[in-house]
DRENDO-1510 file (C-alpha; in Angstrom, 1 decimal, always signed):
<recs>
REC; n; res; u; v; w
REC; 1; MET; +8.6; +7.2; -32.9 .
REC; 2; ARG; +5.2; +5.7; -32.1 .
REC; 3; ARG; +6.1; +4.3; -28.8 .
REC; 4; ILE; +7.3; +7.8; -27.8 .
REC; 5; GLY; +4.6; +9.5; -28.9 .
REC; 6; ASP; +1.9; +7.2; -26.9 .
REC; 7; GLY; +4.0; +7.1; -23.8 .
REC; 8; THR; +4.6; +3.4; -24.1 .
REC; 9; LEU; +8.3; +3.3; -24.6 .
REC; 10; GLU; +10.3; +1.4; -21.8 .
REC; 11; LEU; +12.5; +4.1; -20.0 .
REC; 12; GLU; +15.5; +2.2; -20.2 .
REC; 13; ARG; +15.3; +1.9; -23.9 .
REC; 14; PHE; +14.7; +5.7; -24.3 .
REC; 15; LYS; +17.9; +6.0; -22.1 .
REC; 16; LEU; +20.1; +3.6; -24.4 .
REC; 17; TRP; +18.9; +5.8; -27.5 .
REC; 18; LEU; +20.1; +8.8; -25.7 .
REC; 19; ARG; +23.4; +7.4; -25.1 .
REC; 20; GLN; +23.6; +5.8; -28.8 .
REC; 21; ASP; +22.4; +9.2; -30.1 .
REC; 22; HIS; +25.8; +11.0; -28.2 .
REC; 23; VAL; +28.1; +8.2; -29.7 .
REC; 24; PHE; +26.4; +9.3; -33.0 .
REC; 25; LEU; +26.7; +13.0; -32.8 .
REC; 26; ILE; +30.3; +12.7; -32.4 .
REC; 27; GLU; +31.0; +10.7; -35.5 .
REC; 28; TYR; +28.5; +13.0; -37.2 .
REC; 29; ALA; +30.8; +15.9; -36.1 .
REC; 30; ARG; +33.8; +14.1; -37.9 .
REC; 31; LEU; +32.3; +13.8; -40.9 .
REC; 32; LEU; +31.1; +17.6; -41.0 .
REC; 33; ALA; +34.7; +18.2; -40.1 .
REC; 34; LEU; +36.0; +15.8; -43.3 .
REC; 35; ALA; +33.4; +17.5; -45.2 .
REC; 36; ALA; +34.8; +21.2; -44.4 .
REC; 37; ALA; +38.2; +19.8; -45.1 .
REC; 38; ARG; +37.5; +18.4; -48.4 .
REC; 39; SER; +35.1; +21.6; -49.8 .
REC; 40; GLN; +35.8; +22.8; -53.1 .
REC; 41; ASP; +35.3; +26.4; -52.6 .
REC; 42; LEU; +34.7; +29.1; -49.2 .
REC; 43; LYS; +31.1; +28.9; -49.5 .
REC; 44; ALA; +31.3; +25.0; -49.1 .
REC; 45; LEU; +33.9; +25.2; -46.5 .
REC; 46; ASN; +31.8; +27.7; -44.3 .
REC; 47; CYS; +28.8; +25.8; -44.5 .
REC; 48; PHE; +30.3; +22.6; -43.5 .
REC; 49; ALA; +32.3; +24.5; -40.5 .
REC; 50; THR; +29.2; +26.3; -39.5 .
REC; 51; LEU; +27.3; +22.8; -39.1 .
REC; 52; LEU; +30.0; +21.5; -37.4 .
REC; 53; LYS; +30.2; +24.1; -34.8 .
REC; 54; GLU; +26.6; +24.0; -34.3 .
REC; 55; THR; +26.5; +20.0; -33.6 .
REC; 56; VAL; +29.4; +20.3; -31.3 .
REC; 57; GLU; +28.6; +23.3; -29.3 .
REC; 58; THR; +24.3; +23.7; -29.6 .
REC; 59; GLU; +23.3; +20.3; -30.7 .
REC; 60; MET; +25.5; +18.3; -28.1 .
REC; 61; ASN; +25.0; +20.8; -25.3 .
REC; 62; LEU; +21.3; +20.4; -26.1 .
REC; 63; HIS; +21.7; +16.7; -25.9 .
REC; 64; ARG; +23.8; +16.4; -22.7 .
REC; 65; ASP; +21.3; +18.5; -21.2 .
REC; 66; TYR; +18.1; +16.7; -21.7 .
REC; 67; ALA; +20.1; +13.5; -20.9 .
REC; 68; ALA; +21.0; +14.9; -17.6 .
REC; 69; ASP; +17.6; +15.1; -16.6 .
REC; 70; PHE; +17.4; +11.3; -17.2 .
REC; 71; HIS; +20.3; +11.2; -14.7 .
REC; 72; ILE; +22.6; +10.4; -17.9 .
REC; 73; SER; +26.0; +11.3; -18.2 .
REC; 74; PRO; +27.2; +10.3; -21.8 .
REC; 75; GLU; +30.7; +11.3; -21.1 .
REC; 76; GLY; +30.8; +9.4; -17.7 .
REC; 77; PRO; +33.5; +7.2; -16.2 .
REC; 78; ASP; +32.2; +4.3; -18.8 .
REC; 79; PRO; +31.7; +6.2; -22.4 .
REC; 80; GLU; +29.1; +4.1; -24.2 .
REC; 81; SER; +30.1; +2.1; -27.0 .
REC; 82; PRO; +28.1; +1.9; -30.3 .
REC; 83; ALA; +25.7; -0.4; -30.6 .
REC; 84; PRO; +25.9; -2.7; -33.6 .
REC; 85; THR; +23.0; -0.3; -35.4 .
REC; 86; THR; +25.0; +2.9; -34.2 .
REC; 87; GLN; +28.2; +1.3; -35.5 .
REC; 88; ALA; +26.9; +0.4; -39.0 .
REC; 89; ASN; +25.4; +3.9; -39.3 .
REC; 90; THR; +28.5; +5.6; -38.5 .
REC; 91; ASP; +30.6; +3.3; -40.2 .
REC; 92; LEU; +28.5; +4.0; -43.6 .
REC; 93; LEU; +29.1; +7.7; -43.0 .
REC; 94; LEU; +32.7; +7.6; -42.2 .
REC; 95; ARG; +33.4; +5.4; -45.3 .
REC; 96; VAL; +31.9; +8.0; -47.7 .
REC; 97; PRO; +34.5; +10.5; -47.7 .
REC; 98; THR; +37.3; +8.2; -48.3 .
REC; 99; THR; +36.3; +6.3; -50.9 .
REC; 100; ASP; +33.4; +8.7; -53.1 .
REC; 101; GLU; +33.4; +12.2; -54.7 .
REC; 102; PHE; +32.5; +15.1; -52.7 .
REC; 103; ALA; +28.9; +15.0; -54.1 .
REC; 104; GLU; +28.3; +11.7; -52.6 .
REC; 105; LEU; +30.1; +13.1; -49.4 .
REC; 106; ALA; +27.2; +16.2; -49.5 .
REC; 107; ALA; +24.6; +13.6; -50.1 .
REC; 108; ALA; +25.4; +11.4; -47.0 .
REC; 109; LEU; +25.0; +14.1; -44.9 .
REC; 110; SER; +21.8; +15.5; -46.3 .
REC; 111; PRO; +19.4; +12.9; -44.3 .
REC; 112; SER; +20.9; +14.4; -40.9 .
REC; 113; VAL; +20.8; +17.9; -42.1 .
REC; 114; TRP; +17.3; +18.0; -43.4 .
REC; 115; ALA; +16.1; +16.6; -39.7 .
</recs>
């Protein structure tokens, strides 16, 4: 983040981050859908469904608009493959809902929700 702030981050590295963030957002949306499906009450179901809708509609649209400023189309003819770090992150997130309790699923989501 420091290099973004001081203007020293190379443009191609930033573009890579934009493309990888799009890949992550898709997987994150899937996790929110799983959380909604596993919700134990209507309040939690509504919360995760709202987060899912906001992620897919608002966050991803903002992201696509921003990426377009850099002539990046995340859904272009060659969709971005996840980099090893992105893959590890999304694998971990998607492993949680199938192996742990609902509380662990909510906790796995919390860092991204707070950000």
